[in-house]
C-alpha positions as CSV (number, residue, x, y, z in Angstrom):
1,X,104.8,116.5,64.5
2,X,101.5,115.4,62.8
3,X,101.6,111.9,63.3
4,X,98.7,109.9,63.8
5,X,98.6,106.3,65.2
6,X,95.3,104.1,64.5
7,X,94.5,100.5,65.6
8,X,93.6,98.7,62.5
9,X,91.6,95.8,62.6
10,X,91.5,94.4,58.8
11,X,87.4,95.7,58.5
12,X,86.0,98.5,57.0
13,X,85.7,100.8,60.2
14,X,89.2,101.2,60.9
15,X,90.2,101.1,57.2
16,X,88.1,104.0,56.4
17,X,88.9,106.0,59.6
18,X,92.7,105.8,58.3
19,X,91.9,107.1,54.8
20,X,89.8,109.9,56.6
21,X,92.7,110.9,58.9
22,X,95.4,110.8,55.6
23,X,92.8,112.7,54.0
24,X,93.4,115.4,56.6
25,X,96.8,115.3,56.3
26,X,98.0,113.3,58.6
27,X,100.9,111.0,59.0
28,X,99.2,107.9,59.8
29,X,100.7,104.9,61.4
30,X,98.6,101.7,61.7
31,X,98.6,99.7,64.8
32,X,97.4,95.9,64.9
33,X,97.2,93.5,67.9
34,X,98.3,90.1,67.5
35,X,96.5,88.4,70.5
36,X,95.4,84.9,69.5
37,X,96.9,81.7,71.6
38,X,97.5,78.9,69.4
39,X,97.7,76.7,72.6
40,X,93.8,77.1,72.9
41,X,92.3,73.9,71.3
42,X,90.4,75.7,68.6
43,X,91.8,74.9,65.2
44,X,89.0,76.2,62.9
45,X,85.3,78.1,63.0
46,X,83.1,79.1,60.4
47,X,82.3,81.8,63.2
48,X,83.4,85.3,63.1
49,X,84.9,86.7,66.3
50,X,88.0,88.8,67.7
51,X,89.5,86.0,69.1
52,X,90.5,82.9,67.4
53,X,92.8,81.4,64.8
54,X,91.2,83.5,62.1
55,X,93.3,86.3,63.6
56,X,95.5,85.8,60.5
57,X,93.3,86.4,57.8
58,X,92.6,89.6,59.8
59,X,95.7,91.1,60.3
60,X,96.5,90.3,56.3
61,X,93.6,92.1,55.5
62,X,95.1,95.4,57.6
63,X,98.8,94.7,56.3
64,X,97.1,95.0,52.9
65,X,94.7,98.0,53.6
66,X,97.8,99.6,55.0
67,X,99.6,99.0,51.4
68,X,96.9,100.2,49.6
69,X,96.9,103.4,51.8
70,X,100.4,103.9,51.5
71,X,101.1,104.2,55.0
72,X,103.3,102.5,57.7
73,X,102.0,99.4,59.8
74,X,103.0,97.5,62.4
75,X,102.0,94.5,64.1
76,X,102.2,94.3,67.8
77,X,102.0,91.2,70.1
78,X,99.6,91.5,72.9
79,X,98.9,88.0,73.6
80,X,100.5,88.0,77.1
81,X,98.5,91.1,77.8
82,X,95.4,89.8,76.3
83,X,95.9,86.3,78.8
84,X,96.0,88.4,81.7
85,X,94.1,91.6,81.4
86,X,91.1,89.9,79.4
87,X,90.9,86.0,79.2
88,X,91.6,85.8,83.2
89,X,88.8,88.5,83.5
90,X,86.6,86.5,81.4
91,X,87.1,83.3,83.2
92,X,86.9,84.3,87.1
93,X,83.7,86.1,86.1
94,X,82.5,83.3,84.9
95,X,83.4,81.1,87.6
96,X,81.8,83.5,90.0
97,X,78.3,82.8,88.1
98,X,78.3,86.1,86.4
99,X,78.5,87.4,82.7
100,X,81.6,89.1,81.5
101,X,81.9,91.7,78.9
102,X,85.2,91.1,77.4
103,X,84.9,94.0,74.8
104,X,84.9,96.3,77.4
105,X,87.8,95.2,79.4
106,X,89.9,95.0,76.2
107,X,89.0,98.4,74.9
108,X,90.2,100.3,78.0
109,X,93.2,97.8,78.9
110,X,94.2,96.5,75.5
111,X,93.4,99.0,72.7
112,X,93.7,102.0,74.2
113,X,96.4,100.9,76.8
114,X,99.0,98.5,75.6
115,X,98.7,99.0,72.2
116,X,99.6,102.8,72.1
117,X,101.9,102.2,75.0
118,X,104.2,99.5,73.0
119,X,104.0,101.3,69.9
120,X,105.8,104.4,71.9
121,X,107.8,102.0,73.9
122,X,109.0,100.7,69.7
123,X,110.3,104.3,69.2
124,X,107.0,105.4,67.0
125,X,106.2,109.0,67.6
126,X,102.6,110.1,67.6
127,X,100.4,112.5,69.4
128,X,96.7,111.0,69.0
129,X,95.9,107.4,68.7
130,X,92.3,106.7,66.6
131,X,90.3,103.9,66.1
132,X,87.4,103.0,64.0
133,X,84.5,103.2,66.6
134,X,81.6,104.8,66.3
135,X,81.5,107.3,68.8
136,X,82.6,111.1,69.6
137,X,85.0,113.0,71.6
138,X,85.1,116.7,72.2
139,X,86.5,118.7,75.3
140,X,84.2,120.6,77.6
141,X,85.7,123.9,78.5
142,X,83.5,124.6,81.5
143,X,84.0,121.6,83.3
144,X,87.6,121.1,81.7
145,X,87.2,117.6,81.1
146,X,87.4,115.1,77.7
147,X,83.6,113.8,77.1
148,X,82.5,110.7,75.6
149,X,79.8,111.2,73.3
150,X,77.2,108.9,71.2
151,X,77.8,108.4,67.8
152,X,75.9,110.2,65.3
153,X,74.7,107.0,64.0
154,X,72.6,105.9,67.2
155,X,72.1,102.9,65.6
156,X,75.6,101.7,65.3
157,X,77.2,103.4,68.1
158,X,79.8,101.7,70.2
159,X,79.8,104.2,73.2
160,X,79.1,101.2,75.2
161,X,81.8,99.4,74.9
162,X,84.3,102.9,75.8
163,X,82.9,103.6,78.7
164,X,85.8,102.6,80.9
165,X,88.1,104.5,79.2
166,X,89.8,107.5,81.3
167,X,90.3,111.2,80.7
168,X,93.9,110.6,79.7
169,X,93.3,107.8,77.1
170,X,90.4,110.2,75.9
171,X,92.6,113.0,75.9
172,X,94.5,111.3,72.9
173,X,91.7,109.8,71.3
174,X,90.4,110.3,67.8
175,X,87.2,108.8,66.4
176,X,86.7,109.6,62.5
177,X,83.6,107.3,62.2
178,X,81.7,109.2,64.8
179,X,79.9,111.8,62.6
180,X,79.7,108.9,59.7
181,X,76.4,106.7,59.3
182,X,77.1,103.0,58.7
183,X,76.2,103.1,55.2
184,X,78.2,106.3,54.3
185,X,81.3,104.0,55.8
186,X,80.8,101.5,53.2
187,X,79.9,103.9,50.3
188,X,82.8,105.1,51.2
189,X,85.1,102.4,51.2
190,X,83.5,101.2,47.6
191,X,84.4,104.7,46.3
192,X,88.0,104.2,47.0
193,X,88.1,100.5,46.0
194,X,87.7,98.7,48.9
195,X,84.6,96.7,47.9
196,X,85.6,93.5,49.7
197,X,85.6,95.3,52.8
198,X,82.3,96.9,52.6
199,X,80.7,93.5,52.2
200,X,82.8,91.6,54.4
201,X,81.1,90.3,57.9
202,X,82.1,91.7,60.7
203,X,83.4,90.5,64.0
204,X,80.2,90.3,66.1
205,X,81.3,88.1,68.8
206,X,84.1,87.6,71.6
207,X,85.3,84.1,70.3
208,X,85.1,82.2,67.0
209,X,83.0,79.5,68.8
210,X,80.0,79.5,71.1
211,X,81.7,76.7,73.1
212,X,83.8,78.9,75.8
213,X,84.4,76.1,77.9
214,X,87.8,75.5,76.0
215,X,89.0,78.7,77.9
216,X,88.9,76.5,81.1
217,X,90.4,73.8,82.4
218,X,88.3,70.5,82.3
219,X,86.4,69.9,85.3
220,X,86.3,73.5,86.2
221,X,82.2,73.5,85.7
222,X,80.3,70.2,86.9
223,X,76.5,69.7,86.1
224,X,74.0,70.9,88.5
225,X,70.7,71.4,89.7
226,X,68.2,73.7,87.6
227,X,65.2,74.5,89.8
228,X,62.2,76.9,89.1
229,X,61.2,80.0,91.3
230,X,59.4,77.9,94.2
231,X,62.6,75.9,94.9
232,X,61.9,72.4,93.2
233,X,64.3,70.9,91.3
234,X,63.2,70.3,87.6
235,X,66.2,69.4,85.5
236,X,70.0,69.5,85.3
237,X,72.5,71.7,83.8
238,X,75.5,70.8,82.0
239,X,78.0,73.2,83.8
240,X,77.4,77.3,84.8
241,X,79.7,78.4,81.9
242,X,76.9,77.6,79.1
243,X,74.2,79.9,80.6
244,X,73.6,83.5,81.0
245,X,70.7,85.2,82.5
246,X,67.5,85.5,79.9
247,X,68.9,82.5,78.3
248,X,66.2,79.9,77.0
249,X,67.6,77.6,74.8
250,X,69.4,74.5,75.3
251,X,67.7,74.0,79.2
252,X,66.7,70.7,78.3
253,X,64.0,70.7,81.0
254,X,61.5,67.9,80.3
255,X,57.5,68.4,80.1
256,X,57.5,72.2,80.3
257,X,53.9,73.5,79.4
258,X,55.3,77.1,79.0
259,X,58.9,78.7,77.7
260,X,61.3,78.8,81.0
261,X,64.3,81.2,81.0
262,X,67.4,81.4,83.3
263,X,66.5,83.5,86.1
264,X,69.5,83.2,88.4
265,X,72.7,81.7,88.4
266,X,74.2,80.6,91.7
267,X,78.2,79.6,91.4
268,X,77.9,79.0,95.7
269,X,75.4,76.3,95.1
270,X,76.1,75.2,91.4
271,X,72.3,75.8,90.4
272,X,70.4,77.7,88.0
273,X,67.1,79.4,88.8
274,X,64.4,79.1,85.9
275,X,61.0,80.4,85.4
276,X,58.6,82.3,83.0
277,X,59.7,85.7,81.2
278,X,57.9,87.6,83.2
279,X,60.1,87.0,85.9
280,X,62.9,88.7,83.9
281,X,61.7,92.4,84.2
282,X,62.7,94.2,86.9
283,X,63.2,98.1,87.7
284,X,66.2,98.0,89.5
285,X,70.1,97.2,89.9
286,X,73.1,98.2,91.5
287,X,76.4,98.6,89.9
288,X,80.0,98.9,90.8
289,X,83.6,100.1,89.8
290,X,81.7,103.1,88.5
291,X,83.7,105.1,86.1
292,X,82.4,108.6,85.6
293,X,84.2,109.1,82.3
294,X,82.8,112.7,81.2
295,X,82.2,114.3,84.7
296,X,83.5,114.6,88.1
297,X,81.9,111.9,90.4
298,X,78.6,112.9,91.4
299,X,77.7,113.4,95.3
300,X,73.9,113.6,94.9
301,X,71.5,111.8,93.3
302,X,70.5,112.6,89.6
303,X,68.1,111.3,86.8
304,X,69.5,110.3,83.4
305,X,69.0,107.5,81.0
306,X,70.7,104.4,81.0
307,X,71.4,101.4,78.8
308,X,72.3,97.8,79.9
309,X,73.8,96.1,76.5
310,X,74.8,97.1,73.6
311,X,71.8,96.8,71.4
312,X,69.3,98.8,73.2
313,X,68.4,102.5,73.7
314,X,69.0,104.5,76.7
315,X,65.9,104.4,79.1
316,X,65.1,107.1,81.7
317,X,66.2,106.4,85.1
318,X,67.0,108.1,88.8
319,X,70.7,107.5,90.0
320,X,71.1,106.8,93.1
321,X,75.0,107.6,94.8
322,X,75.7,104.5,97.2
323,X,79.7,105.8,97.2
324,X,82.1,106.9,94.9
325,X,82.7,104.1,93.1
326,X,79.1,102.4,93.4
327,X,75.4,103.3,92.3
328,X,71.7,102.1,92.4
329,X,69.4,102.5,89.0
330,X,66.0,103.1,88.8
331,X,64.6,102.5,85.8
332,X,61.1,104.1,84.7
333,X,60.2,100.7,82.9
334,X,61.3,97.6,83.8
335,X,63.9,96.4,82.0
336,X,64.6,92.6,80.7
337,X,67.7,90.2,81.9
338,X,69.3,92.9,83.7
339,X,72.4,90.7,84.2
340,X,75.3,90.6,86.9
341,X,78.7,90.9,85.5
342,X,77.7,92.9,82.3
343,X,77.9,96.9,82.3
344,X,75.3,99.4,82.6
345,X,76.4,103.2,80.7
346,X,74.7,106.1,82.1
347,X,73.8,108.9,79.4
348,X,72.7,112.7,79.6
349,X,71.2,112.8,75.9
350,X,74.3,111.9,73.8
351,X,76.9,112.3,76.5
352,X,78.2,109.3,78.5
353,X,78.5,110.2,82.1
354,X,79.7,106.9,83.2
355,X,79.4,103.1,83.4
356,X,80.1,100.3,86.2
357,X,80.0,96.8,86.4
358,X,76.3,95.3,87.4
359,X,76.1,93.3,90.7
């Protein structure tokens, strides 16, 4: 059997990945998730996102791309699975005063979990499952483990989003775009007549709106106090859902003599602590729910590099083992806006060692 399935989003990366696999001689099967819930009160938006009513256009683009490539294509509804595994996680994290990372959970649970699983349950047969992510995977003979690596294009690298994949998921994964620069991908699209995809706006966000409150029942978030670092009340926030660590805009604090930023969110007291930017820099974090993706669970402290958000470079650090599922990380240089609920990913060069959720 030379069949390979690929998650198709309707964008240039997954389409070019499908093209490359077909050129390599695979029988390619396109799979597209349908996750949008039209009971959510979001009817129209100019904002690009993975979750929203614009999904129908993305599905149409995926169908069109597969027709042009002459490959099989299936749309698989995962609306209920998305609600349970991503939206519920998103909402519960926000109500606890933390900032979730829905893309990490969606990749691990849906794109590399339910999507290929449902396809096989439909009777589709394939050995490998591919996506258009900019990452690489390889098997290490010495450790007998699959390893996740950063893409050749470090600027486009998406390993941060895949750090919670399991060994079983990596074993069946294929990432054709991991060896490409983004500009090479666009050039390839133009060469093969996919100019519209080469210039198409990419989905950069989770939701097709900045107003996350539409995902919550009314009354979930109430207004509360904004206090400064000495405990003085200086304003009123409009509900914790609207704030994240490091935020400066829309604080509505009167009479400021210098910019203030969100330093802390306390769900128990429904308060937000703000202060000058200098207080956002810290050396240390703790992380739980560690997934050691490319190595066995470490038993001793070690030096590495780590990143706390997608758009940053890994920074040198020391990793201290708390237990099998938790670590503390001490960065050599202070990091800006370490955010509880977000993900820290630990690297050894290009190899993703593992990642966890920041406390």
